[in-house]
C-alpha positions in Angstrom: 38.3 -5.9 -10.4 36.0 -3.6 -12.3 34.3 -6.7 -13.8 33.7 -8.1 -10.3 32.3 -4.8 -9.0 30.0 -4.6 -12.1 28.7 -8.2 -11.6 28.1 -7.5 -7.9 26.2 -4.4 -8.7 24.2 -6.2 -11.4 23.4 -9.1 -9.0 22.4 -6.6 -6.2 20.2 -4.7 -8.6 18.4 -7.9 -9.8 18.0 -9.1 -6.2 16.5 -5.7 -5.0 14.2 -5.7 -8.0 12.9 -9.1 -7.3 12.6 -8.3 -3.6 10.6 -5.1 -4.3 8.1 -6.9 -6.6 7.4 -6.3 -10.2 10.0 -4.3 -12.2 9.9 -0.7 -11.5 7.8 -0.9 -8.3 7.3 0.6 -5.8 6.8 4.0 -7.3 5.9 7.3 -5.7 2.9 8.5 -7.6 1.7 11.9 -6.2 1.3 11.4 -2.4 1.2 7.6 -2.6 3.8 4.8 -2.5 2.4 2.3 -5.0 3.1 -1.4 -5.8 1.6 -3.3 -8.7 1.1 -7.0 -8.8 -0.4 -9.3 -11.5 -3.3 -11.1 -10.0 -7.0 -11.1 -9.2 -8.4 -8.2 -7.2 -10.3 -10.4 -4.7 -7.2 -12.6 -4.1 -5.0 -9.6 -3.4 -7.7 -8.0 -1.2 -7.9 -11.3 0.8 -4.1 -11.4 1.1 -4.1 -7.8 2.4 -6.7 -8.6 5.0 -4.8 -11.7 6.1 -1.4 -9.8 6.2 -2.9 -7.2 8.6 -4.7 -9.7 10.8 -1.8 -12.2 10.9 0.3 -9.5 12.6 -2.3 -9.3 15.4 -3.9 -6.1 14.3 -7.6 -5.4 14.0 -9.0 -3.8 10.9 -11.1 -1.0 12.4 -12.8 0.0 9.1 -12.8 -0.8 5.4 -13.6 2.2 3.3 -15.4 1.1 0.1 -14.0 3.9 -2.1 -15.2 2.3 -5.4 -18.8 2.1 -4.1 -18.7 5.7 -2.9 -17.1 7.1 -6.0 -19.5 5.1 -8.3 -22.6 6.3 -6.3 -21.6 10.0 -6.1 -20.2 10.1 -9.7 -23.6 9.4 -11.2 -24.9 12.5 -9.5 -22.4 14.7 -11.2 -22.3 13.2 -14.6 -19.8 10.3 -14.4 -21.4 7.0 -15.5 -18.4 4.7 -15.7 -16.1 3.5 -12.9 -12.4 4.2 -12.6 -12.1 0.9 -10.7 -13.7 -2.1 -12.4 -13.5 -4.7 -9.6 -12.8 -2.7 -6.5 -11.0 0.1 -4.6 -11.0 -0.3 -0.8 -8.9 1.2 1.9 -8.1 -0.8 5.0 -7.7 1.2 8.2 -5.9 -0.3 11.3 -3.5 0.6 14.0 -0.7 -1.1 16.0 -0.9 -0.1 19.6 2.8 0.3 20.5 3.6 2.3 17.4 0.5 4.5 17.7 1.3 5.2 21.4 4.8 6.4 20.4 3.4 8.4 17.5 1.0 10.4 19.6 3.3 10.7 22.6 5.9 12.3 20.3 3.2 14.9 19.4 -0.4 14.6 20.5 -1.5 16.2 17.1 -0.1 13.1 15.3 -3.5 11.5 16.2 -4.5 12.6 12.7 -2.0 10.0 11.3 -3.9 7.1 13.0 -5.4 4.8 11.9 -3.0 3.8 9.2 -4.3 3.1 5.7 -3.5 0.7 2.9 -5.5 0.9 -0.3 -6.1 -2.1 -2.7 -7.6 -1.4 -6.1 -7.5 -2.1 -9.8 -7.7 0.4 -12.6 -9.9 0.5 -15.7 -8.0 -0.5 -18.8 -5.4 -2.5 -16.9 -6.8 -6.0 -16.7 -5.0 -8.4 -14.3 -3.1 -5.6 -12.5 -3.8 -4.8 -8.9 -2.3 -2.0 -6.9 -1.5 -1.6 -3.2 -0.6 1.8 -1.8 -0.2 4.0 1.2 0.1 7.7 1.7 3.7 9.1 1.7 4.6 9.9 5.3 5.1 13.5 6.4 8.7 14.4 6.0 8.9 16.3 9.3 7.5 13.5 11.4 10.3 11.1 12.6 7.8 9.3 14.8 6.0 8.1 11.7 9.0 6.1 10.4 7.9 2.9 12.3 4.4 3.3 10.7 5.9 3.5 7.2 8.1 0.5 7.9 5.1 -1.5 9.0 3.0 -0.5 6.0 5.9 -1.3 3.6 6.5 -4.7 5.2 2.8 -5.6 4.9 2.7 -4.7 1.2 6.1 -6.3 0.4 5.0 -9.5 2.1 2.1 -9.7 -0.3 4.0 -8.6 -3.4 6.7 -11.3 -2.9 4.0 -14.0 -3.3 3.0 -12.7 -6.8 
């Protein structure tokens, strides 16, 4: 019986690992939940855009974090980029979830729009990261937002 339980645990662990993407991902790093995929930055970026729009949501803004950091970094003595190909943050909302979020507490408006970042890191060729901010622990109304963000990213990760 112990052998069967061990084999079931092993199979479940392998399945969950495959489902979550690359080995060891996602990881909480600081205030972010982060996934890593092996791929081309532009391809992963396009997949993120498609994943958001295919769910019927409109991207309200794309923050060009790499461009901003590269531009301002030069003014304060940084002449190289942390992100070789890109770092962008896609901002969007889902009406029904956002309505519930702000009706639970009008001050939750600060949690909307939602954000998913896509970026690559200097010295890590072929690796692209997708991440979102860790939700506030004391905000139960944010749980559906996190579930949505996680499902968007996991849908992308499973293709890599």
